[in-house]
N, C-alpha and C positions, 0 to 999 in steps of 0.2 A: 400166825397169832398176833403179829404186829399190825397186821391189816384190820383184825377183828377188834383189837383193844384200842385202835386209834381214836376212836369216837369218845371214849372214856376219858381220854386226855383232854378233849375239848370242854369237859365239865370244869376245868381249872378256870377257864376264862370267866365264869360267873362270878367268881369272886373278886375279880379285878372290874368286869364290866358293870356289874350292878351297882356298887358304890359310886363308881363314876357317874352313870346314868342319873342316879339319884341326885348326885352334887349338881349336875347340869339341870335339875328340876323337873325330870321326868318323874311321873308318879306310876300308875299300873301299867303304864306303856313300856316301862322298864322291864316287867316280866316277859312279855313278848320280844323285846329288843335283845335281851340278854342270855336267855336261856339256851341259845346254841348259835350256830353260824348263820342261822336264819336263811336257809335256801327254800327251794319250792316246796319240798315236803314239809319243813318245819312251818312255813307260812299256812299251808293247807290245815296242818295239825292245830295251829293256834285258833284259827278261824273256826274250826269245827269245835274245839273246846270251849271257846269263850264267846263265839259269835262274831259275825262280820262287822258289826258296828262297836266293838268293845274296844277300850283303851289298850288291851294287850294286842289285839290285832293290828291297830294303828302303829303301835311299836315295832312290831314284826314287819309290817309292810315297809316301814320306813328304813329299816336296817336292810331289808331285802333290796330296794331301790339304791339307797345310798352304798351299800356294799357292792352291788353290781357296777356302779361307776368308780369308786374310789378303790374298792378291794381289787379290781382288775390291775390297776396301775401298781398298787402296792404289792400284790402278789409277784407280778413279773420283776419288780425291782428287788423285793426281798429275796427271790429265787437266785437272782444274779448274785447278790451280796454273799448269801450263804455258800453258794456254789464256789465263789472266789476264794473262801477261806479253806476250801480242801480238807474239811474235818468230817465231812460225810460222804460216804460212798454215792455215786450218782444215782444207783438203784433206790437208795434210802430217799433221796431228794425226790425222784420219780413217785414213789409211794406216797411221800408227804403231800405231793401236789393234789391229790384226789381227796379234798377235804368236804365234799357234799356239794359243790357247786360247780358245774360245767364251765362256766365263763372263767372263774378263778383257776380251775384246773388248766383250761387251755391257755391262759396266760403264763402260768408258771411252766407248763410243759413247752410252750414256744421258747421261752428262755433257756431251758434245759437243752433243747435240740439245737439251739445255736451254740452253746457252750460245748456239747458232747454230740456233734452230729453223727459220729460212728455208732451211737448208742440210742438214736433218736426213737427208732422203732420199739426197742425194749422200755425205754423210759415212758413212752406214750402207753404201752400196755399196762405197765404197772400202774400209771396213774389212772387209767381207765378202770382198772380192777379195782384199785384203792376207793375210786369214786363210787362205783356201784355198791361195795360192801359198806362204805361208810354212810351211803344213802338208806341202805336196808337197816344196819344196826343203829343209826342215829335216830330214827323214829322211836324204837324201843327205849333207847337210853333217854331220849327227850321225854316220853311219856312216864317212864318209871322212875327216872332219876331227875333229869335236868328241869323239868318244869316244877315238880314238888319242891326240889331244892331252891328254886329261884323263888318260888312263893314263900317259902319259910324263911329265907334271907331277907325278902322284901318285908315281911311282917317284923323282923328283927331290926333292920336297919333303917326302915323309913320313918319311924318317929324321931330319932336322934338326929337325923341328917336334916329332916324337916324343921327341927328346932334350931340347928345350925344356920338353916337359910332363912330362919324367922317366917315361917309360914306354917299354916296349919297342917297337921298330919292326917292324911286320909285314914290310916289305920287306926289311929286313936278316936278319930270322928265315927268310924264304922263300928268300933267296940262301944261307944257310947249310945249310939243309935240301937245296937243289938240289946244293951242292957235295959233301955228304956222301953223296949218292945216286950221285954219279959214282964 
């Protein structure tokens, strides 16, 4: 059950990442950038849903590239720090390593294998299983929950954050344009 429900926990990051992305000045790019951890399958999903030249795809691609570079270092370091606290069983850390990105899983699993060399094979197996399951369930969670939630939050948060940044709101401009066309 923990492996299957793991992907639902990733939805909580939308509530932190989307406002932060809007504060940094992203517009519709924030939808693609914050709906999930944005690995291969999510990049393909966003490209299919919004088109290859869309702002959402640019946001997803940027997180894919930056996440691969920065995320690898972060996951290796974070795994080491959490393991040093001794509050989670190594198997739980192994399962948590499979978040939907092979490069991130490899970084976290390598750190765990150095810390727990006698459990390296089991930790690698748990991480791989978690990776596979989160990849499968992650697509459905993104389609039915993550992307709709991100789009709705974008509609709610973009106008006040644009006002805070003293710039025009894409959402309000789009609403005006739709009303004028009617």
